[in-house]
C-alpha positions, 0 to 999 in steps of 0.5 A: 147192212153189214157183211158177215165178215164185219159182224162178230160171231155169236154164241152158238147154243144149237143142240143139233149138228151142222155136218153132212148128215144134218144138211141132208136131213134139213133139206129133206124136211124142206122138200117134204114140208113144201110138197105137202103145203104147196108153197114156200110163203103162204099165198096171203103174203104178197110177194110179186112187188118190186124191191121186196126185202125178205129175211130168213131167220135160222137159215140153215142150209140156205135151201129155202132162200135159194128156192124163193129167189127163183119165184121172186122178182129180180129186184128182191133182196133175201137175207139169211140170218143165223148164228152160223152159215156153215151149212150154206153153200159158198156165197159165190155159188148162191144167187146174187140177191141172197146175203148172209148175216150173223145174227142171233134172233134171241138177242136185240137186233142192231140198229141197221136191222130195225124195220128193214124187212117186208117179210120175216120167215122162220121154221122149226124153232121147237128146240131153239125158243128159250123156256117154251116162250115165243113172246120175246122172239116175236117182239124182237122180230117185230122190231126188224119188220117194216110197218105193214110187213109179215111174219111167217112162222111154221112149226111141227106141232108136236102136241099132235104127235101120235104113233100107232101100229099099222094094220100089219104090225106085229112088233110095235112098241112105244120107243118112238114116243119114249125117244121123243120124251127122252130127247125133249127132256134131255135124258130126264135131266131137264123135265121142264120145259120139255121143248117138244111136248109143250103147246106153245106152237098151238098157241102162236096165233094168240101170241101174235094177236096179244103182241099186236099183229093183225090179219092173222092167218093159221094154216094147219094140216096133218102130214100125209101118212106116206110123207109122215114116215119119211119125217119119222126118219128125219127125227131119228137123225136129229135124235142121233145128233142130240145124243152125240152133241148133248146127251153123251156130254151129260154122261151116265150113258144117256147117249147110249139110251137114246141110241138104243131107242133109235135102233128099236125104232129102226127095227120096228119102223115098218110097224109104226104109223106116225101122225103129225101136224104142220102149223103155219101162222102168219101175222102182219105188223100194223102200218101205223 
């Protein structure tokens, strides 16, 4: 495979940030997710085989690959594919079997990535999938998968999002829901598609089946009440990133509106109870 230095940079349409605060947000989300589900990759995927080749799409900070390298055999080769590796640690300090590669999963894979991976993992692509249609993304990922290989796709299912007042809450308003819709529609400037309030995540099992994946496994669980509170914090940080990166550029005070909602959620944080499901869908590419 090509090294990052040999690959031309690709255009970055990421609406969130890549700074220190964003790194902390991503790493906290990673640990909260892992704490709840109890695995890095679903147990239905065989991992303890020689020479396993794994790709993490949208590698982010690289924390998932670093943790996975600790539980796989030394012969495993792990690849972090993303449009930027700015959030990863220096290559020199990462495990020697992790390799970073610039690649946009929304584009056609180059020839040297065709049928290269036993497992492809991606997570939290709600704001990345164009037009709320994961079909083109899955189709491209399947090209990169070896026959018999697995795709594992995990998402926050925002169709299950629900906020309610706590039993002791005396000052609860709907700012969290208003902010969710405001960010998802980018200040109501793009009411459709709404990248958070759409149900494409819930339809992922059907999408996998339609595209020919087999042995489909669906793992859906609500986050526990105490963990969901910490997730709410990470969503507020993401809201700040969107307000600065996108809404301020739109103009008309859109970023200020979002930040006002975030401040209101912060004031009422202990009066809000969040309900949210985590969804992981696994599919296997037919051998023939």
